[in-house]
MARFIKOL-622018 format. One line per field, with one value per residue (C-alpha): x, y, z; chain. Coordinates in steps of 0.1 Angstrom, whole numbers, padded with zeros to 4 digits. Layout:
BEGIN
X (X, ...)
Y (Y, ...)
Z (Z, ...)
mol (A, ...)
END
This chain:
BEGIN
X (-0150, -0117, -0094, -0057, -0034, 0003, 0028, 0062, 0086, 0086, 0099, 0080, 0054, 0049, 0048, 0025, 0001, 0001, -0007, -0035, -0050, -0051, -0067, -0095, -0102, -0096, -0108, -0081, -0049, -0019, 0015, 0045, 0077, 0110, 0141, 0164, 0167, 0147, 0113, 0102, 0136, 0144, 0158, 0163, 0184, 0209, 0237, 0235, 0249, 0282, 0287, 0274, 0244, 0224, 0247, 0238, 0227, 0199, 0185, 0175, 0150, 0116, 0096, 0105, 0085, 0075, 0060, 0042, 0026, 0017, 0006, -0010, -0015, 0006, 0028, 0061, 0085, 0121, 0148, 0120, 0123, 0093, 0108, 0078, 0042, 0017, -0011, -0033, -0036, -0031, 0000, 0035, 0066, 0087, 0122, 0133, 0168, 0180, 0167, 0171, 0136, 0108, 0070, 0039, 0013, -0021, -0035, -0067, -0048, -0010, 0007, 0042, 0066, 0100, 0115, 0145, 0180, 0213, 0228, 0262, 0278, 0300, 0333, 0365, 0384, 0354, 0364, 0397, 0382, 0362, 0329, 0297, 0261, 0235, 0201, 0193, 0206, 0228, 0245, 0252, 0264, 0288, 0302, 0307, 0324, 0346, 0357, 0366, 0386, 0403, 0410, 0411, 0432, 0405, 0369, 0354, 0317, 0305, 0273, 0260, 0223, 0207, 0225, 0259, 0258, 0245, 0270, 0299, 0287, 0285, 0318, 0334, 0317, 0332, 0367, 0374, 0390, 0363, 0362, 0328, 0328, 0297, 0294, 0270, 0284, 0266, 0253, 0216, 0200, 0167, 0184, 0194, 0230, 0229, 0214, 0234, 0267, 0259, 0259, 0290, 0308, 0296, 0308, 0344, 0345, 0340, 0367, 0350, 0371, 0342, 0348, 0320, 0318, 0340, 0333, 0349, 0360, 0381, 0394, 0428, 0439, 0425, 0427, 0400, 0406, 0386, 0378, 0398, 0429, 0430, 0435, 0439, 0442, 0410, 0406, 0368, 0343, 0307, 0283, 0256, 0250, 0213, 0186, 0164, 0130, 0133, 0107, 0123, 0096, 0068, 0085, 0089, 0052, 0043, 0030, 0030, 0060, 0062, 0089, 0125, 0115, 0091, 0059, 0029, 0000, -0033, -0048, -0058, -0022, -0035, -0011, -0022, -0035, -0066, -0055, -0021, -0012, 0021, 0035, 0067, 0100, 0093, 0063, 0057, 0038, 0021, 0035, 0006, 0030, 0050, 0018, 0038, 0049, 0081, 0098, 0100, 0121, 0108, 0093, 0064, 0048, 0053, 0034, 0005, 0003, 0002, -0028, -0045, -0040, -0055, -0084, -0091, -0091, -0117, -0138, -0129, -0125, -0089, -0080, -0050, -0035, -0002, 0032, 0054, 0085, 0090, 0122, 0146, 0182, 0208, 0243, 0264, 0252, 0230, 0196, 0181, 0145, 0128, 0094, 0080, 0101, 0134, 0144, 0164, 0135, 0111, 0134, 0137, 0099, 0096, 0075, 0077, 0087, 0105, 0123, 0126, 0157, 0160, 0182, 0162, 0166, 0147, 0136, 0140, 0176, 0179, 0175, 0209, 0201, 0188, 0202, 0201, 0179, 0185, 0150, 0140, 0106, 0099, 0066, 0049, 0044, 0021, -0002, 0020, 0012, 0038, 0056, 0085, 0107, 0140, 0154, 0189, 0201, 0213, 0178, 0143, 0139, 0114, 0086, 0089, 0090, 0061, 0041, 0050, 0042, 0008, 0003, 0013, -0012, -0039, -0029, -0020, -0002, 0026, 0001, -0015, 0019, 0018, -0014, -0007, -0012, 0017, 0027, 0050, 0070, 0107, 0122, 0102, 0101, 0095, 0063, 0067, 0078, 0103, 0074, 0056, 0088, 0092, 0057, 0062, 0094, 0079, 0048, 0068, 0088, 0057, 0040, 0072, 0076, 0114, 0139, 0166, 0197, 0209, 0243, 0253, 0254, 0277, 0310, 0302, 0292, 0324, 0344, 0325, 0331, 0294, 0283, 0278, 0269, 0275, 0251, 0264, 0280, 0318, 0326, 0311, 0329, 0362, 0358, 0351, 0336, 0332, 0362, 0356, 0323, 0314, 0307, 0278, 0262, 0224, 0228, 0246, 0227, 0204, 0234, 0254, 0229, 0252, 0277, 0252, 0250, 0216, 0229, 0238, 0224, 0231, 0233, 0227, 0236, 0239, 0245, 0214, 0193, 0169, 0188, 0197, 0160, 0152, 0180, 0166, 0131, 0147, 0164, 0133, 0112, 0138, 0137, 0163, 0149, 0176, 0183, 0185, 0187, 0212, 0192, 0210, 0234, 0270, 0265, 0247, 0274, 0302, 0284, 0279, 0315, 0334, 0333, 0342, 0370, 0385, 0383, 0394, 0418, 0401, 0405, 0379, 0357, 0356, 0384, 0375, 0346, 0322, 0296, 0287)
Y (-1154, -1138, -1148, -1158, -1138, -1147, -1123, -1133, -1103, -1076, -1045, -1019, -1041, -1067, -1043, -1019, -1048, -1060, -1025, -1019, -1053, -1045, -1011, -1028, -1054, -1061, -1097, -1112, -1129, -1114, -1131, -1116, -1136, -1119, -1139, -1112, -1099, -1067, -1057, -1024, -1009, -0979, -0997, -0965, -0950, -0978, -0961, -0930, -0950, -0952, -0914, -0911, -0891, -0920, -0923, -0958, -0989, -0995, -0961, -0976, -0999, -0981, -1007, -1037, -1069, -1058, -1026, -1044, -1066, -1038, -1011, -1033, -1067, -1081, -1112, -1101, -1131, -1122, -1148, -1168, -1180, -1193, -1222, -1238, -1231, -1260, -1247, -1278, -1274, -1236, -1240, -1227, -1242, -1218, -1224, -1207, -1197, -1194, -1227, -1246, -1260, -1260, -1258, -1252, -1224, -1224, -1194, -1181, -1157, -1155, -1123, -1126, -1096, -1111, -1081, -1083, -1097, -1081, -1094, -1110, -1123, -1154, -1136, -1156, -1151, -1136, -1155, -1136, -1102, -1088, -1087, -1071, -1065, -1041, -1054, -1049, -1034, -1063, -1059, -1021, -1026, -1053, -1030, -1001, -1023, -1041, -1007, -0995, -1027, -1030, -0992, -0998, -0976, -0980, -0992, -1004, -1001, -1022, -1009, -0974, -0977, -0960, -0982, -0980, -0942, -0936, -0960, -0943, -0908, -0917, -0934, -0903, -0882, -0904, -0897, -0929, -0933, -0948, -0963, -0969, -0993, -0993, -1016, -0995, -0961, -0942, -0944, -0941, -0955, -0938, -0907, -0901, -0899, -0862, -0851, -0877, -0860, -0833, -0860, -0877, -0843, -0840, -0874, -0870, -0834, -0849, -0875, -0906, -0925, -0931, -0958, -0964, -0986, -1012, -1042, -1064, -1097, -1111, -1106, -1114, -1110, -1075, -1066, -1058, -1066, -1050, -1061, -1032, -1047, -1020, -1033, -1018, -1027, -1026, -1041, -1038, -1045, -1036, -1050, -1026, -1040, -1042, -1064, -1092, -1104, -1128, -1152, -1186, -1194, -1186, -1206, -1236, -1234, -1235, -1199, -1183, -1161, -1129, -1105, -1112, -1140, -1118, -1131, -1127, -1108, -1095, -1060, -1069, -1082, -1118, -1145, -1175, -1189, -1171, -1174, -1159, -1122, -1106, -1071, -1051, -1056, -1092, -1087, -1075, -1042, -1028, -0996, -0978, -0958, -0989, -1010, -1038, -1052, -1045, -1048, -1018, -1018, -0987, -0982, -0959, -0984, -1012, -0994, -0985, -1022, -1032, -1010, -1023, -1059, -1053, -1035, -1063, -1089, -1068, -1064, -1028, -1021, -1017, -0991, -1002, -0972, -0989, -0975, -0951, -0952, -0918, -0915, -0890, -0893, -0871, -0870, -0847, -0812, -0821, -0837, -0858, -0868, -0887, -0901, -0921, -0931, -0916, -0910, -0942, -0963, -0945, -0952, -0989, -0992, -0976, -0947, -0917, -0888, -0855, -0839, -0805, -0797, -0764, -0750, -0722, -0709, -0728, -0695, -0658, -0650, -0623, -0649, -0658, -0696, -0695, -0724, -0736, -0766, -0791, -0801, -0825, -0835, -0865, -0864, -0884, -0873, -0863, -0863, -0842, -0867, -0864, -0897, -0888, -0861, -0857, -0829, -0824, -0794, -0782, -0769, -0782, -0810, -0832, -0806, -0803, -0840, -0846, -0822, -0841, -0874, -0860, -0848, -0882, -0899, -0874, -0882, -0845, -0831, -0806, -0779, -0784, -0776, -0741, -0732, -0749, -0724, -0732, -0715, -0685, -0662, -0653, -0676, -0706, -0703, -0680, -0665, -0689, -0720, -0745, -0767, -0740, -0731, -0768, -0768, -0737, -0751, -0785, -0771, -0749, -0779, -0800, -0773, -0766, -0730, -0737, -0765, -0774, -0796, -0815, -0811, -0846, -0834, -0804, -0822, -0836, -0802, -0787, -0814, -0808, -0771, -0762, -0726, -0722, -0688, -0677, -0649, -0643, -0610, -0604, -0609, -0643, -0652, -0642, -0666, -0696, -0705, -0733, -0737, -0725, -0707, -0673, -0646, -0623, -0610, -0608, -0571, -0567, -0594, -0571, -0549, -0579, -0600, -0601, -0622, -0650, -0674, -0682, -0712, -0736, -0746, -0721, -0733, -0707, -0709, -0687, -0696, -0717, -0715, -0686, -0657, -0679, -0688, -0650, -0648, -0677, -0661, -0628, -0647, -0667, -0635, -0622, -0651, -0676, -0711, -0734, -0723, -0743, -0735, -0755, -0769, -0763, -0737, -0734, -0743, -0775, -0784, -0779, -0803, -0827, -0828, -0824, -0859, -0877, -0852, -0856, -0893, -0902, -0874, -0865, -0830, -0805, -0786, -0757, -0733, -0737, -0750, -0725, -0738, -0706)
Z (0703, 0694, 0665, 0666, 0645, 0640, 0625, 0611, 0614, 0640, 0623, 0602, 0585, 0612, 0642, 0624, 0615, 0650, 0664, 0639, 0646, 0683, 0676, 0657, 0683, 0720, 0717, 0694, 0704, 0685, 0685, 0667, 0660, 0654, 0646, 0660, 0696, 0689, 0676, 0662, 0657, 0634, 0604, 0584, 0612, 0615, 0595, 0618, 0647, 0629, 0631, 0666, 0655, 0671, 0702, 0714, 0695, 0719, 0711, 0677, 0694, 0696, 0715, 0737, 0739, 0775, 0762, 0734, 0760, 0785, 0760, 0733, 0748, 0720, 0726, 0709, 0709, 0700, 0691, 0676, 0640, 0621, 0602, 0585, 0577, 0577, 0556, 0558, 0596, 0598, 0620, 0620, 0635, 0656, 0668, 0700, 0691, 0727, 0739, 0706, 0710, 0684, 0689, 0669, 0670, 0654, 0635, 0620, 0599, 0593, 0582, 0567, 0571, 0568, 0551, 0527, 0533, 0521, 0489, 0495, 0463, 0463, 0457, 0459, 0491, 0509, 0540, 0541, 0550, 0579, 0562, 0575, 0563, 0576, 0584, 0621, 0653, 0661, 0627, 0631, 0667, 0656, 0629, 0653, 0679, 0653, 0638, 0673, 0680, 0646, 0641, 0603, 0580, 0553, 0552, 0520, 0513, 0484, 0468, 0462, 0471, 0502, 0527, 0510, 0506, 0541, 0557, 0538, 0548, 0585, 0585, 0570, 0596, 0622, 0608, 0588, 0554, 0531, 0496, 0480, 0451, 0428, 0398, 0378, 0366, 0393, 0429, 0438, 0407, 0414, 0400, 0364, 0354, 0348, 0382, 0403, 0393, 0419, 0446, 0431, 0435, 0471, 0480, 0467, 0481, 0515, 0511, 0499, 0474, 0450, 0424, 0399, 0369, 0385, 0408, 0434, 0419, 0447, 0482, 0497, 0533, 0542, 0505, 0479, 0442, 0415, 0379, 0365, 0382, 0409, 0444, 0478, 0515, 0536, 0570, 0570, 0542, 0544, 0518, 0507, 0472, 0478, 0492, 0479, 0492, 0521, 0507, 0516, 0542, 0517, 0490, 0513, 0521, 0484, 0482, 0448, 0441, 0421, 0407, 0417, 0439, 0460, 0476, 0453, 0468, 0454, 0459, 0495, 0503, 0504, 0492, 0472, 0505, 0516, 0553, 0547, 0540, 0533, 0536, 0534, 0515, 0507, 0485, 0450, 0445, 0414, 0398, 0380, 0358, 0347, 0346, 0360, 0393, 0411, 0446, 0468, 0500, 0517, 0552, 0542, 0518, 0543, 0570, 0546, 0536, 0573, 0579, 0548, 0559, 0594, 0578, 0553, 0581, 0598, 0567, 0561, 0523, 0511, 0485, 0465, 0445, 0437, 0445, 0425, 0447, 0464, 0484, 0498, 0509, 0526, 0512, 0534, 0528, 0499, 0498, 0470, 0464, 0436, 0427, 0398, 0368, 0359, 0323, 0321, 0332, 0309, 0280, 0290, 0291, 0257, 0270, 0247, 0270, 0274, 0303, 0318, 0338, 0357, 0384, 0401, 0437, 0463, 0480, 0473, 0465, 0491, 0518, 0533, 0531, 0496, 0475, 0440, 0434, 0405, 0395, 0367, 0355, 0333, 0314, 0288, 0252, 0238, 0268, 0291, 0320, 0347, 0352, 0374, 0390, 0408, 0429, 0444, 0464, 0497, 0506, 0506, 0480, 0497, 0496, 0458, 0452, 0476, 0454, 0423, 0439, 0448, 0412, 0398, 0420, 0408, 0372, 0366, 0336, 0334, 0326, 0360, 0377, 0363, 0382, 0415, 0443, 0466, 0499, 0494, 0517, 0510, 0537, 0523, 0485, 0456, 0442, 0413, 0431, 0417, 0409, 0390, 0371, 0362, 0349, 0327, 0312, 0306, 0291, 0267, 0256, 0251, 0231, 0211, 0222, 0222, 0220, 0245, 0247, 0278, 0295, 0284, 0248, 0253, 0253, 0218, 0206, 0218, 0201, 0169, 0170, 0172, 0177, 0215, 0227, 0263, 0272, 0307, 0317, 0313, 0349, 0348, 0316, 0330, 0360, 0338, 0304, 0279, 0257, 0221, 0231, 0217, 0243, 0237, 0269, 0269, 0276, 0242, 0223, 0203, 0192, 0180, 0161, 0131, 0151, 0154, 0124, 0108, 0087, 0115, 0150, 0178, 0214, 0240, 0277, 0307, 0344, 0349, 0317, 0324, 0307, 0278, 0274, 0271, 0245, 0226, 0224, 0212, 0184, 0175, 0173, 0149, 0126, 0139, 0135, 0147, 0183, 0215, 0252, 0273, 0302, 0335, 0319, 0328, 0365, 0356, 0330, 0356, 0380, 0352, 0340, 0373, 0388, 0356, 0348, 0382, 0384, 0349, 0341, 0309, 0294, 0307, 0283, 0306, 0315, 0352, 0372, 0387, 0411, 0429)
mol (A, A, A, A, A, A, A, A, A, A, A, A, A, A, A, A, A, A, A, A, A, A, A, A, A, A, A, A, A, A, A, A, A, A, A, A, A, A, A, A, A, A, A, A, A, A, A, A, A, A, A, A, A, A, A, A, A, A, A, A, A, A, A, A, A, A, A, A, A, A, A, A, A, A, A, A, A, A, A, A, A, A, A, A, A, A, A, A, A, A, A, A, A, A, A, A, A, A, A, A, A, A, A, A, A, A, A, A, A, A, A, A, A, A, A, A, A, A, A, A, A, A, A, A, A, A, A, A, A, A, A, A, A, A, A, A, A, A, A, A, A, A, A, A, A, A, A, A, A, A, A, A, A, A, A, A, A, A, A, A, A, A, A, A, A, A, A, A, A, A, A, A, A, A, A, A, A, A, A, A, A, A, A, A, A, A, A, A, A, A, A, A, A, A, A, A, A, A, A, A, A, A, A, A, A, A, A, A, A, A, A, A, A, A, A, A, A, A, A, A, A, A, A, A, A, A, A, A, A, A, A, A, A, A, A, A, A, A, A, A, A, A, A, A, A, A, A, A, A, A, A, A, A, A, A, A, A, A, A, A, A, A, A, A, A, A, A, A, A, A, A, A, A, A, A, A, A, A, A, A, A, A, A, A, A, A, A, A, A, A, A, A, A, A, A, A, A, A, A, A, A, A, A, A, A, A, A, A, A, A, A, A, A, A, A, A, A, A, A, A, A, A, A, A, A, A, A, A, A, A, A, A, A, A, A, A, A, A, A, A, A, A, A, A, A, A, A, A, A, A, A, A, A, A, A, A, A, A, A, A, A, A, A, A, A, A, A, A, A, A, A, A, A, A, A, A, A, A, A, A, A, A, A, A, A, A, A, A, A, A, A, A, A, A, A, A, A, A, A, A, A, A, A, A, A, A, A, A, A, A, A, A, A, A, A, A, A, A, A, A, A, A, A, A, A, A, A, A, A, A, A, A, A, A, A, A, A, A, A, A, A, A, A, A, A, A, A, A, A, A, A, A, A, A, A, A, A, A, A, A, A, A, A, A, A, A, A, A, A, A, A, A, A, A, A, A, A, A, A, A, A, A, A, A, A, A, A, A, A, A, A, A, A, A, A, A, A, A, A, A, A, A, A, A, A, A, A, A, A, A, A, A, A, A, A, A, A, A, A, A, A, A, A, A, A, A, A, A, A, A, A, A, A, A, A, A, A, A, A, A, A, A, A, A, A, A, A, A, A, A, A, A, A, A, A, A, A, A, A, A, A, A, A, A)
END
C-alpha cells in the first residue's frame, strides 16, 4: 500500500523533493502546497525580467500544476497555504487562499520547504514610499509593471547581496537611474574587501550610485533619508537587504529551531519530529570548515537536500558532506565567484591563515579575449589546507572556483594545486592555469620562500615614506605610478643595486606581481633580507584605491589609475 507525502513549498527544494519521490515510487500519493500562484519557478532568474533578458514574467515559471499532474502524477496545489501542523495526528491544516476555506490533510511523511522571506526593517515612514520586495514571480511582475506606470526618476535598491546587486544591474540595463544603499562598507559579503573593489568600480562605471557604509533610517514622501544625513528623492524602493528563514510554521508546531531561527535538521534532514523533514533556505546546514552550523540560501544545496530526503524516506543511505557555500554572480561585464571561507570569516573564527592574491591572465595572452583574473586563495597555517577562494574577472571565474571547491571537499592542500593536471589550450587557459599559479604562490608563502604585502597596506607605506620600488618599464611608469616610489626597471635592476637600501624594508611591485617577484628573488639571492612583493601589483592597487578615492574625494596615492 502506498504512502502519503505532503510537501510545503513548491519551488526548488519542494518541487525537487516531489519529483524525486515520484521517481522512486509509483504507488505513493504526493501533494505539494504552494502559497503563491506558481510552482517550480526560476527564483534566481527573477531580477533578469527587469532588464527584459527574461522577456515575460510567465517565462520564469518552469512547470505548471497541470504538467506536474500529467508528467509526474503529483498534485500541486497553488494558492494553498499550510497554516498549521498537528503532529499528534499527522495532519496539516491548509487554507485555500482563493476560496477562503480551510481543510485538513493527513500525511505519513511531511516535508517542509518554505524557503526564506525578505528582510524588511521597521523604518519610520516606510508607508510613504512605493516599497517592493523580491521573492517570487508575482513580486517581480508587480515591480516591472509599477516601474512602467510610475516612470520613476530614481529607483533605490536597499541592500547589496545577490538580489540587490542583480536587481540594480538589471534596472540600469533597462535605462533607469539607480541608487544602491548598503549598510556594511561593501557589497557581496562573500568576497573580501580587497577583491570586491573590482566590482565596486564596475558598478559605478555603469552608472549605479553606490553608497556603502551608510543605511536608510527614514522615509518621507518618495524620499529616502540616510544615517549620514544625506537624502534624495526616489519614487520606487526595492528591499534587498537579505533573507531570513521562513520557519514560522515549524516554530508554531513546536519543532526545534537552529541558527538564526532556522529549522533544525539532522544529517538526514529530519526535524525533531521523525515524520517531518525540512530542506532549502529555511534549514540550518553544517559547514565542515567552520565546524559549525549556518544558513545558506542557495538553489544548488536545496536541490541536493531534496534528493537526500526522498532517498532517506525510501531507505537509501544519505551522505551528508556539509556545505561550504560556493556561489557565482554576474556584475555587468565582470563575474565573481567564491567558495569556502573568506579572509574576514577566517579571522573572526580565529583560524590561523595566510592568503595568496594573484592577477594572471585567464588564458594565453595572445588570445584576443584574454582577461586578467583576480584570484585569492585562503589557506590554513601551518597545514596548508585550503579553506576558501575568490575570483573576479571578465572571463572564466566559475571554472577556477569549482576546482577549488572540489579541492576543499577532498581536503586538499595548496601543494596539491601545483600538480593538478587541468585542461589547456590557448583559447581556454594557460599551461600553468590560474589555479596552478595560485598553488605555487601560496606554497611559496607557506614555506617562507618569500614575503608579501597586501594592497590594503600600501597607502600607509606611502604616507610613512617607505621604500617602494617600481620594477616596471619606463613606458609603464610614465603612464601612472605610486607617488613617492623609486623607479628601477627589472631590466636595469642588476646594474642599479646600489640604489636599493639594505637597512630598511623594501617593497617591490610591477603591474601584477610577477616581475616584482623575480626582482625580489634576485635581491634575496644577493643578500637582501627585508624585501616584500606587493600582491596584485600596480593594477591591483589601482582597483583597490579607485572606488574609495572617487566616492570620498580623498587624495590618490597614484599619479593616475591604470587598469589596462
